[in-house]
C-alpha positions in Angstrom: 0.0 0.0 0.0 1.2 3.5 -0.7 1.7 5.9 2.2 -0.5 8.5 0.5 -3.5 6.6 1.7 -2.8 7.1 5.3 -5.2 7.1 8.3 -3.7 8.0 11.6 -5.3 7.1 14.9 -3.8 8.9 17.9 -4.5 7.6 21.5 -3.1 8.1 25.0 -3.3 4.3 25.6 -1.7 2.1 22.9 -2.5 -1.2 24.8 -5.5 -1.7 22.5 -3.4 -0.9 19.4 -4.0 -4.2 17.6 -7.8 -4.1 18.1 -8.0 -0.4 17.0 -5.9 -1.1 13.9 -7.8 -4.2 12.8 -11.2 -2.5 13.1 -10.2 0.7 11.4 -8.5 -1.3 8.6 -11.7 -3.3 8.1 -13.5 0.0 7.2 -10.6 1.2 5.1 -8.9 -1.8 3.5 -7.3 0.3 0.8 -5.5 2.5 3.3 -2.4 2.3 5.6 -3.6 2.6 9.2 -1.2 3.9 11.8 -2.0 3.8 15.5 0.3 6.1 17.5 0.8 7.9 20.8 -1.0 11.3 20.8 2.1 13.4 20.5 2.7 12.0 16.9 3.1 14.6 14.2 1.7 12.4 11.5 -1.8 13.2 10.2 -4.1 11.5 7.7 -4.3 12.6 4.1 -6.8 15.0 2.9 -10.1 13.2 2.3 -9.4 10.7 5.0 -10.4 11.1 8.6 -8.2 11.6 11.7 -9.3 9.7 14.7 -8.4 10.7 18.3 -9.1 8.2 21.2 -8.7 9.5 24.7 -8.9 7.1 27.7 -10.1 8.8 30.9 -10.9 7.3 34.3 -14.6 6.8 33.7 -14.9 7.1 29.9 -13.3 6.7 26.5 -13.7 9.7 24.2 -13.5 9.4 20.4 -13.3 12.4 18.0 -13.3 12.2 14.2 -12.0 15.1 12.1 -12.6 15.0 8.4 -11.1 17.6 6.1 -9.1 20.7 6.8 -9.6 24.4 7.7 -13.0 25.9 7.3 -14.3 22.8 5.4 -13.4 20.4 8.2 -16.2 18.4 9.9 -16.0 17.2 13.5 -17.9 14.6 15.5 -17.3 13.2 19.0 -18.7 10.2 20.9 -17.9 8.6 24.2 -18.6 5.4 26.2 -18.6 4.9 30.0 -16.1 2.6 31.6 -14.9 2.0 35.1 -11.8 0.8 36.9 -13.6 -2.4 37.8 -14.4 -3.5 34.3 -12.4 -6.4 33.0 -10.1 -5.7 30.0 -12.3 -7.8 27.7 -15.3 -5.6 28.4 -13.3 -2.4 28.0 -12.1 -3.7 24.6 -15.6 -4.6 23.5 -17.0 -1.2 24.4 -14.1 0.5 22.7 -14.6 -1.4 19.5 -18.3 -0.7 19.6 -17.5 3.0 19.9 -15.2 2.9 16.9 -17.6 0.8 14.9 -20.6 3.1 15.4 -18.5 6.2 14.6 -17.0 4.7 11.4 -20.2 3.1 10.3 -22.0 6.4 10.5 -19.1 8.2 8.7 -18.7 5.7 5.9 -22.2 4.3 5.5 -20.7 0.8 5.8 -21.8 -2.1 7.9 -19.3 -4.9 8.3 -20.6 -8.5 7.9 -19.0 -9.5 11.2 -19.4 -6.2 13.0 -16.6 -5.6 15.5 -15.2 -9.1 15.3 -11.7 -9.0 13.9 -10.3 -12.3 15.2 -9.9 -15.4 13.2 -12.1 -17.7 15.3 -15.7 -16.2 15.6 -17.2 -19.7 16.2 -15.3 -19.9 19.5 -17.8 -17.5 21.0 -21.0 -19.5 20.3 -19.0 -22.7 21.0 -18.1 -21.5 24.5 -21.7 -20.3 25.2 -23.1 -23.7 24.1 -20.7 -25.4 26.5 -22.0 -23.2 29.2 -25.5 -24.3 28.5 -26.7 -21.1 26.8 -29.7 -21.2 24.5 -29.6 -20.4 20.8 -31.6 -17.2 21.0 -29.4 -16.0 23.9 -26.3 -16.7 21.8 -27.6 -14.9 18.7 -28.7 -11.9 20.8 -25.2 -11.7 22.4 -23.5 -11.9 19.0 -25.6 -9.1 17.6 -25.6 -6.8 20.6 -22.0 -7.3 21.8 -20.3 -7.5 18.4 -22.9 -6.0 16.0 -22.5 -9.1 13.9 -25.1 -9.4 11.1 -27.9 -11.8 11.7 -26.8 -14.1 8.8 -23.3 -14.4 10.1 -24.4 -15.0 13.7 -26.7 -17.8 12.6 -23.9 -19.3 10.4 -21.4 -19.2 13.4 -23.9 -20.8 15.7 -24.9 -23.5 13.1 -21.2 -24.4 12.6 -20.5 -24.4 16.4 -23.3 -26.9 17.0 -21.9 -29.2 14.3 -18.3 -28.8 15.6 -19.4 -29.5 19.2 -21.1 -32.7 18.3 -18.1 -33.9 16.3 -15.5 -32.9 18.9 -17.2 -34.8 21.7 -15.9 -38.0 20.3 -12.2 -37.0 20.4 -9.6 -37.5 23.1 -8.8 -34.1 24.4 -6.8 -35.1 27.5 -5.2 -38.3 26.3 -5.0 -37.6 22.6 -3.2 -35.4 20.1 -3.1 -34.6 16.4 0.0 -34.6 14.1 0.8 -32.1 11.4 3.6 -32.6 8.9 4.7 -29.8 6.6 6.2 -30.4 3.2 7.4 -27.0 2.1 7.8 -27.6 -1.6 5.6 -26.6 -4.5 5.8 -26.7 -8.3 5.6 -22.9 -8.2 4.6 -20.3 -5.7 1.1 -18.8 -6.1 0.6 -15.1 -6.2 -1.4 -15.0 -2.9 0.7 -17.6 -1.0 2.4 -16.7 2.3 3.1 -20.2 3.5 6.5 -21.7 3.8 7.0 -22.8 0.2 10.0 -23.5 -2.0 10.1 -24.4 -5.7 10.7 -28.2 -5.8 12.9 -27.9 -8.8 15.5 -26.1 -6.7 15.4 -28.6 -3.8 15.1 -32.0 -5.5 18.7 -32.9 -4.5 18.0 -32.1 -0.8 14.6 -33.8 -0.4 16.3 -36.8 1.2 18.0 -34.6 3.8 14.7 -33.0 4.6 13.1 -36.4 5.1 16.0 -37.3 7.3 15.2 -34.4 9.6 11.5 -35.2 9.5 12.2 -38.7 10.6 14.0 -37.5 13.6 11.0 -35.4 14.5 8.7 -38.4 13.9 10.8 -40.4 16.3 10.4 -37.6 18.9 6.7 -37.5 18.4 6.4 -41.2 19.0 8.4 -41.1 22.2 6.9 -38.0 23.7 3.3 -39.0 23.0 3.7 -42.7 24.0 0.5 -44.0 25.5 -1.6 -41.2 23.9 -4.2 -41.6 21.2 -3.4 -40.1 17.8 -6.7 -38.8 16.5 -5.8 -37.1 13.2 -2.8 -36.8 10.9 -2.5 -33.9 8.4 0.2 -33.6 5.8 0.2 -30.1 4.3 2.5 -27.6 2.8 3.5 -26.4 0.4 2.3 -29.3 -1.7 3.1 -32.8 -0.3 2.5 -34.4 -3.7 5.5 -32.6 -5.1 7.4 -35.5 -3.5 8.2 -38.4 -5.8 6.4 -41.7 -5.2 9.4 -43.2 -3.5 9.8 -40.2 -1.2 6.1 -40.4 -0.3 6.4 -44.1 0.4 9.4 -43.4 2.6 7.6 -40.7 4.6 4.3 -42.7 5.0 6.2 -45.9 5.7 8.1 -44.1 8.5 4.8 -42.9 10.0 3.2 -46.3 9.8 6.3 -48.1 11.3 6.8 -45.6 14.1 3.4 -44.3 15.3 0.3 -46.1 16.4 -2.2 -45.2 13.6 -4.8 -47.7 14.7 -7.2 -45.2 16.1 -6.7 -42.4 13.6 -10.0 -41.0 12.5 -8.8 -38.8 9.7 -5.5 -39.0 7.7 -5.3 -36.1 5.3 -2.8 -35.3 2.6 -3.1 -32.1 0.5 -2.7 -33.1 -3.1 -3.5 -29.5 -3.8 -1.9 -28.9 -7.2 -3.2 -30.7 -10.2 0.3 -30.6 -11.8 1.7 -32.6 -8.9 -0.8 -35.5 -9.0 -0.2 -38.8 -10.7 -1.9 -42.2 -10.5 1.3 -43.7 -8.9 1.4 -41.1 -6.1 -2.3 -41.6 -5.4 -1.8 -45.3 -5.2 1.0 -44.8 -2.6 -1.4 -42.6 -0.5 -4.1 -45.2 -0.7 -1.7 -48.0 0.2 -0.7 -46.3 3.5 -4.2 -45.5 4.7 -4.7 -41.9 3.7 -8.5 -41.4 3.7 -8.9 -37.7 2.9 -7.2 -35.6 0.1 -7.5 -32.2 -1.4 -7.5 -31.4 -5.1 -7.6 -27.6 -5.2 -8.4 -25.6 -8.3 -8.9 -22.3 -6.5 -10.8 -21.3 -9.7 -12.0 -23.0 -12.9 -11.1 -19.9 -15.0 -8.0 -20.5 -17.0 -7.0 -16.8 -17.3 -7.1 -16.4 -13.6 -5.0 -19.6 -13.0 -2.4 -18.1 -15.3 -2.4 -14.7 -13.4 -2.0 -16.3 -10.0 0.9 -18.6 -11.1 -0.7 -22.0 -10.9 1.0 -23.7 -13.8 -1.8 -26.2 -14.6 -5.0 -26.1 -16.7 -8.6 -26.5 -15.8 -8.6 -29.8 -17.7 -5.7 -31.0 -15.5 -7.8 -30.3 -12.4 -10.6 -32.5 -13.8 -8.2 -35.2 -14.7 -6.6 -35.2 -11.3 -10.0 -35.4 -9.6 -11.0 -38.4 -11.7 -7.7 -40.1 -11.0 -8.4 -39.7 -7.3 -11.8 -41.2 -7.7 -10.4 -44.1 -9.7 -7.9 -44.7 -7.0 -10.7 -45.2 -4.5 -10.8 -42.0 -2.6 -14.3 -41.2 -1.2 -13.4 -38.1 0.7 -12.0 -35.5 -1.7 -12.0 -31.8 -0.8 -11.7 -29.0 -3.2 -10.6 -25.4 -2.4 -11.8 -22.2 -4.0 -10.7 -18.6 -3.5 -13.1 -15.7 -4.0 -11.8 -12.3 -4.9 -9.0 -13.4 -7.2 -7.8 -10.7 -9.7 -10.5 -9.7 -12.2 -13.0 -12.3 -11.2 -16.7 -11.4 -10.7 -20.0 -13.1 -10.0 -20.2 -14.7 -13.4 -16.8 -16.3 -13.1 -17.7 -17.7 -9.6 -20.9 -19.0 -11.0 -19.1 -20.9 -13.8 -16.6 -22.3 -11.3 -19.4 -23.6 -9.1 -21.0 -25.3 -12.2 -17.7 -27.0 -13.0 -17.2 -28.1 -9.4 -20.8 -29.4 -9.1 -20.1 -31.6 -12.2 -17.2 -33.2 -10.4 -19.2 -33.6 -7.2 -16.5 -33.5 -4.5 -17.3 -34.6 -1.0 -16.3 -31.3 0.6 -15.6 -27.8 -0.5 -13.6 -25.1 1.3 -14.4 -21.6 0.1 -11.7 -19.0 1.0 -12.1 -15.2 0.8 -8.8 -13.9 -0.6 -6.5 -12.5 2.1 -3.7 -10.1 1.2 -0.7 -11.3 3.1 2.3 -9.0 3.5 4.6 -12.0 2.8 2.9 -12.8 -0.5 3.6 -11.5 -4.0 0.0 -10.4 -4.0 0.8 -7.6 -1.6 3.2 -6.1 -4.2 0.6 -6.8 -7.0 -2.0 -4.7 -5.1 0.5 -1.9 -4.6 1.0 -1.8 -8.4 -2.6 -2.5 -9.5 -4.8 -1.4 -6.6 -7.7 -3.2 -4.8 -10.3 -2.5 -7.5 -9.7 -5.8 -9.3 -10.1 -7.9 -6.2 -13.8 -8.2 -5.7 -15.6 -10.4 -3.2 -19.2 -9.5 -2.4 -22.3 -10.7 -0.7 -23.4 -12.0 -4.1 -20.3 -14.2 -4.7 -20.4 -15.5 -1.2 -24.1 -16.4 -1.7 -23.3 -18.1 -5.0 -20.9 -20.5 -3.3 -23.1 -21.1 -0.3 -26.1 -21.8 -2.5 -23.9 -24.0 -4.8 -22.7 -26.0 -1.8 -26.3 -26.5 -0.6 -27.4 -27.7 -4.0 -24.6 -30.3 -3.9 -26.0 -31.5 -0.5 -23.4 -29.9 1.6 -23.6 -28.1 5.0 -21.2 -25.7 6.5 -19.0 -27.4 9.2 -16.2 -25.0 10.0 -15.3 -21.4 9.6 -12.4 -19.0 10.1 -11.3 -15.5 9.2 -8.0 -13.9 8.3 -6.6 -10.4 8.4 -7.1 -8.3 5.2 -9.8 -10.5 3.7 -11.5 -9.3 0.5 -14.9 -8.0 1.5 -14.2 -8.6 5.2 -15.9 -12.0 4.9 -14.7 -15.5 6.0 -13.5 -18.9 4.9 -16.1 -21.7 5.2 -15.8 -25.4 4.9 -18.8 -27.4 3.5 -19.2 -31.1 3.4 -21.8 -33.7 2.2 -21.6 -36.0 5.2 -20.4 -35.8 8.8 -17.6 -38.4 8.0 -16.3 -35.8 5.5 -16.0 -33.0 8.0 -12.3 -32.0 8.2 -11.7 -32.9 11.8 -8.1 -31.5 11.9 -9.4 -28.1 10.5 -11.9 -27.9 13.3 -9.3 -28.8 15.9 -7.0 -26.0 14.7 -9.9 -23.4 14.8 -11.4 -24.4 18.2 -8.0 -25.1 19.9 -9.2 -28.1 21.8 -6.3 -30.5 21.4 -2.5 -30.6 21.4 -1.0 -30.4 17.9 2.5 -31.8 17.4 3.8 -30.1 14.3 6.8 -31.3 12.3 8.7 -29.8 9.4 9.9 -26.4 8.3 7.7 -23.5 9.3 5.3 -25.7 11.4 3.9 -24.5 14.7 3.2 -26.9 17.6 0.5 -26.0 20.1 -0.2 -27.2 23.6 -3.6 -26.7 25.2 -3.5 -26.7 29.0 -6.5 -27.8 31.2 -7.1 -24.2 32.3 -7.5 -23.1 28.6 -4.0 -21.6 28.4 -2.3 -22.1 25.0 1.4 -22.2 24.3 3.1 -22.6 21.0 6.6 -23.2 19.6 7.7 -22.8 16.0 10.1 -24.6 13.7 12.3 -22.3 11.6 10.8 -21.6 8.1 14.1 -21.8 6.1 14.6 -25.4 4.9 18.3 -25.3 5.2 18.1 -24.0 8.7 15.5 -26.6 9.6 17.8 -29.4 8.4 20.9 -28.0 10.2 19.1 -27.2 13.4 16.8 -30.2 13.7 18.1 -31.0 17.2 17.1 -27.5 18.4 13.6 -27.9 16.8 13.1 -31.1 18.8 14.4 -29.4 22.0 11.9 -26.6 21.5 9.1 -29.1 21.6 10.6 -30.9 24.6 10.3 -27.6 26.5 6.8 -27.0 25.3 5.6 -30.4 26.3 7.4 -30.8 29.6 5.3 -31.0 32.8 
């Protein structure tokens, strides 16, 4: 983003900086938002408002100035607070104040109201676990967060499905395993994940697997006696590995860990140009029961723009190969808001997807990540070509329903096109992505292996601690002992 689209928020208390920034950015996605101490000399550009937030003992005051000199307009609002209020309540009231002010000023209403976090379903989930009724939950979502009725109902519907599914998992004596394969045929325009072109790393894949095997041994010893509920091999693109390398990795898992009670074993076969019949046969041979074949769009021109070096026909061929290999739980990913795509393009993609009839569908709203090439693309081309709207979201929701699917998980990301969400749909409960739900609801320990992966420990009191593996593949290989030691520290009693 260019600095000539600058909004400055000054405040005498920067402890709520993240929340202020996220909400203002949601109203002004095309702008750079800066939250600073009140003595800053920066000011917003002409045509964009200045916001001033002042915390006092019993109130928070917000003033908005728009324009300069004699043409400037001024408005002010305040909310009551007290020293006894918990921080969460102060934060909610502050965000309500900002939301009402900016909504009146811009004429916008955000689909999720003041909610800027990535896990909105955690709110209805927690209330369901406390025994709250549905009407009470919907009222709370709308009155506390100003969430739209449609989004509140969606979050509640998904929370109910998640709760029923998660009741069958082993929280205290179980865990899930994530394995990252950080190689791809090419790096997509929007991607910010740990990903390296496989062509540059072919000669070192064996070294990478050596390091992974040491982590797998650690997982087996540290989790001895615990139940492994789900295994998820992601990336990157795991199917960039050659069949023999896939066989080596999956054979190591099978020979080292107890997979007898695994409910879901997922491998992302995301890129059509990485899928072959031989690789699918290896996955099937070692008990993989859920895969993804991800087109993102079925418009060839868009595939070319975003750097996915495969054709729409290759996506179809890969899907049919997976069916022929015997996979009955195939997911497909789509992204809404890709460069130049509108409602007609999304409608066409949904027609093509319906003809394939996958078992589940994950619909992503494009998120502009600073670490992706898309961020630079937006700086050069602007946001006007990235369009995600209520209409396109409705097209995918209706299309999923017509395929007999229901929404089963949801999450959000920063800087999402249209301030919407990502939703997973599936035809049957046994096709719900359990690992995806566990990641969002943070109910179970995740032991994560591979470059750039993040392990997560959930404590009985709800506290969560994490540790990361380094993203750089060479550093991961060289420092594998340190990566294991980090997890030892995380997991020690």
